[in-house]
N, C-alpha and C positions, 0 to 999 in steps of 0.2 A: 504493500500500500504506500509506503514511503517513496518507493521508486516511481509509482504512478504520479505522486505529487511532484516529483522532480521534473517529470516530462510533461506535466499538465499544461504548462504555459505554451510550449511548442504545439501540443495537440490542439489547444484553443485557437492558436493562430492559423492552423491548417484546416480546421473543420469547416469553416465557412466557404473558402474557395472550393473545397471538395463538394460541398452541398450544391453550390451554384453550378459548377461544371457538370456534375452528375445530373442535375435537373435539366440542363440543356440536352444532355445525351439521351436520357431515358424519359424525360417529361414528368413521370409520376414516381415519387419515392415510395417504394414498397417497404414493408417491414424488413424484408431480406436486404434490400439496398441500404437501409439505415444501419443495420447491423454491420454490414461491410464498411460503411463510412466511419463508424465509431472505431472499428479495428484499424482502418487505414489511418485515421487521425492519430491514434495512439502510436502506430508504427512510425509515421512521419515525425511525430513529436519526439520519439526516442532517437530517431536519426538526427534530428536537429540538435537535440541535447548533447549527443556524443560528438558530432562532427562540427558543430558551430558554437553552442553555448559553452561547453566545457573547455575547448581549446582557447576561446577568447578570454574566459575567466582566468586561465593560467598564464596569460601574457602579463609580464611585469610592466606595469604602466611606466614606472620610473626609467626602465631600461629601454623599452620599445615604444616610447611615446610617439615617435615619428611614424612607426609602422601602423599604429592604431589610427593616427590622424589620416594617413594615406588611405586606409581601408574605408573610413567614414567619408572621406572626400570622394573616393571612387564611387561609393554607394550613392552619394548625393548627386553626382554627375549623371549616373545612369538613370536615376529617377527623374531628374530634370529633362534629360533627353527624351525619355519616354513620354513625359507630360507634353513636351513641345511637339512630338510626333503626333500624339492623339489630338492636340489642339489644331495642328495643321490639317489632319485628316478630316476633322469635323467641319472645316471651312471650305473644303473642296466641294465642287458640284456633285450632286448625287449621280452615280452611274445608274444604269438600268437595274443592275443587281441590287444596288442599295435601295432603289425605289421598291423593288419587289420585296426585299426584306422589311422595309418600313410598312408596306401594306399588310404583311403578316403580323408584325409587332402591334399594329394599331388595333387588331382584332382581339388581342389577349384581354379578357375581362371587359370587352366593349358592349356592355349591356345598354339597353335603351335608357333614355333620360328619366323615365318614370319608374324604373326598376324598384327603387327603395320605397316608393309611395303607394304601391298597390297591394301590399300584403295584408291579409286578414281583415279586410274591410267587411262590415256587416250591413247589408241592406243597400237599396238603390241610392240612398243619399250619400253613401260612402264609396261605392264601387268606382273604379277608374272608368271614365267615359272614353270611348273610342269610336272611330268611324266618322260619319258625316256630322257636320256642325248643325246647330239650329235647335229648335224646340219640338221637333217631331217626335212621334212615338218611338220607343225602343224596339228595334227589329231583331236584335240578337244579343246573346250573352255568351262569352267565352269563359269556360270554367275548368280549373285544373290546378296542378301543382306548379313548381318553379319552371317546368318546361313551358307551361302556358304563359307564365309571366315573361319568359324570354321571347315568346312569340307575339309580344305586344304589337310590334310594328306590322306583322302579318295580319293580325286581326283588325288593326286600325285601317290598314290599306284595303282590306276586304270590305269593310263597311263603307269607306269612301268610294270605292269602285262600284258598289251596289246601291249607293245613296241611302244607307241605313245608319241610324245611331245605334250604339251598342254599349255594353258593359264588359269589363274584365273582372272576374272574381277569382282570386288566386291565393293560395296558402302554401308555404314551403313544406315539402315532403308529405303532401296531403292530396291524395287522389279523390276525385268526386265519387264518393261511396257513402251510403247511408249507414250510420250507427257503428262503423268500424274504422280503424286506422292502423297504419303500420306502427309498430312499437317504437316510440321515441318520446322524448320529454314532453313535447307539445301535443300528444295524442288527443287529450280532451279538448284542446283548442281546435284541433282539426275537425273533430266530430261536431263541435258547436258551430264552427264556420260552415261546414257542409249543410247542417240543418238550417242555418240561416238562409242559404241559397235556395234550399227546397221550399222553405216557408215563403220566400219571395215569389218563386215560380208558381206556387199554388194559386195565388191571386192575380198574377201578372197576366196581361193580355197574351194571346198566343204569339210566340216568337220562335226564332231558331236558337237552339241550345247547342253550342259547340263544345265537345269534351276533348281535352288533351292532357295527357300525363305520361310519365315514364312507366307505362303499364306493368312491365315485368318487375319493376322495383317493388310492386305490391302483390301482383298476382302470382309471381314465382318466389318472391321473398329474397331476391339477391341482396347481399349486404351493400354492394356498391357496383360501379360500372365495370370493375375488373373481375368480379366474381361470376362463376358459373355453377355455384352450389345453391340449389333451391332451399327455401325455408330457413335461411340464416336470420332473417328479420321477421318474426311472426306478426300476426295481426292481433289486435287487442280491442276490447270494448271500451265504453266511456270511462269505466273505473280503472282501466289499465290492465285488466285480467287478460292473460293470453288465451286466445280462443283455440279449442281443440281442432285438430285436422291440419292438413297442409294449407299453404297459402292459396293455392289454386282452388282447393275445395271450399275455402271461405270466400275468396274473391268472386268466383263465378256466380253463385246465387245472389250475392249483394249487388253485383254489376247488373244482372238481369232485372233485379227488383228496382234499381235506379232507372233503367231504361223504361220499364213498365210505368213507373210513377210519373216521370216527366213526359214520356211519350203520349200519355193519355190526353195532354193538353197542348203540348208543344211539338214542333218538328225538331228532330235530333240529328246532329252531325257528329260522328265519332271520327277523330283523327287517330288512326292506329299508330303503333309504335314507330317513332322516328328512330333511325339507327343510332344506338348509343356506342360510344367509342371508349376503349379501356385506357386511353391516354389523351392528354390535352392536344387537340388537333393543331392549333397555331404553334405551340411549343415544338411539336413533332416536325412541323414544316420548317421551322427555323433550324432545328437540328439537322435536317436534311440539307438545307442551304449552307450551313456553316461547316458541318463535318462530313457531309456526304453519306451519313448513316441512313440505312434504308428502314423505313417504318413498315411494320407488318400491316398489310391492307385488311380492311373489313370486307369479307366476301359475303355473297348472298347465302352460301351454304352455312357459313359460321353464324350469320344472323338467324337463319331458320333453326339451326341446331340449338341455339341458346333461347330463342324467343318464339319458335314456331307454334308450339301448343297454344300459348296465350293469344298470339296474333290471330291464329285461325279461329279461336273461340270468339274473340271480339268481333271479327268480321261476320261470323255466322250469327251471333246474337243480334247485331245490327240489321243484317239483311233479312233475318226472319221477321223483323218488325217493320220492314220497309223503310229503314232509316238509311241515311247517306253515310257511307264509310269511305273516308279518304285514306289511302294506303301509301304513305311516303316512300316506303321501301321498294314498292313496285317501280317507282320512277328513279330513285337514287341508286338502286342496286340492279337496275335492269340489265346491265352488261355482265353481271356476275360479280362485280366488285363495286362496293358502295362508294359514291362520290362524296368526298370530304371537303372539297374546295371548288370554287368557280373562278376560272381564269386567274388562279394564284391567290385568291382571297378565301380564307377559311370560312366554311359554313357555320362553324362553332366558335364561341368565345372561350371554351374550355373543352371538356370531354363530353358534355351533355347539352348545354344550352346554346340556343341559336343566336348568331350574330346577324348583322344586316343582310349578308348574302344568303344565309339560311332563311331569314324572314321573307326575302323576296321569293324564294322557291315555295315556301309554305303558303304565302298569299296567292301565288299563281295556282297552286294545287287546289286551294279552296275555291278559286274562281273557275277553274277548269272543270271541276266536278259539279254536276247538276245540283244546285242547292234546293232544299225543300222550301216550299212556300207555306208559312204559317196560315192555318185556316181561320 
C-alpha cells in the first residue's frame, strides 16, 4: 500500500489522458475498459516514478544546478513551441477534412433548444407546443420517453407541414404504458405522468396520438444500449414492486391495453423501434476520421436478432387495430446495414437520441406514411 502511495501522483497525472484517448478510440467506456485504464494508470505511474521522479530527486541540486536548469528550460521551450504550433494551426483556413470533422463534432450532444423544458409536464397547459402556430385546435400529441423528446424537431416539422398544432408529452426512461414502469428511481413519477396523459386524452377532442420510445428498453428489459441480455431491468408497479414474469410478458398486454384505450377515441400512430447503437455515433465517426479505426456497423440481421420479437409484436398489435405503424428500420436498414449518418452528418447526438439529421428523416417518415384522420 505504501508503494501505491509513492506512485499515486504519477498515476493521477496519467489517468486523464488515458481516459480521453480511450474515449476517442472506443467511444463508450465499459467496465472492462475502466479496469484496464486503472491498471494502465498504475503501470505508467510506476514507470514515471522509477524513470523520472526518483532519478530527478537524486540529483544534487548544489552540484548539478546547471543540469537541472537546462532540463527545465528545455521543457519550457518544447511547451512553448507546441503552444505556438497549435495557435498557428487554429488560425489556418479550415480544409475540407477539418470542415467534415467540425460537422461531426457539432452533433455531439446537439439536442434541440427545448430539450430541458419539456420533461414531465402535466396537462395541456404545460405540454410543449409544437407544429403550426395560431389558436386552432390541437390535431396531434407526440408521447414517449427521451427518444420522443429528441424527436422534437421531427414532430414540430410534421405539424407545420400538415398545418396542425400539437403537443409533446415526454418523460425520461418512461414508455407510454398504463400503470407500469421500468424499474428506476422515478418509476412512480413515470406512472403518474402517463396517467396524466391518459386523463387528458379521455376528454380531448379526437386527434392523432403518436407513440415513440426505445421499445426494447422496456419490452425486453435490456439494461442499456450495449446489452443483449433480456430482463436485466424489470418492470414495476406504482409502489415499486417488481412484477412477476418476463419483461415481454408484462409489456405486451399493457401495450395492447394502451392501444385499446386511446384507440377507442383517437387515431394512433406507432413509431416502431429506431435502430439503437451500442456506441456514440458522432464519437465513433470522429474516431474513424482521426485514427482510421473501423467501427462495427449495425446490420439488419443484428437489429432483428436483438429486437425482432418486440418489433414484430408492435407492428402486429398496431395493424390488427388498423393503426398506422411507421417502421424506421425498414428505411434505415434497407440495404442490410443501418444508416448512421447522412452525407457525413451523424443521425444521432449520442448512441440513442436523434440529432437534426435524424429528425429530418423521422419527419419525412411521418409525412410519407399515410396519416390517420381523427374522426
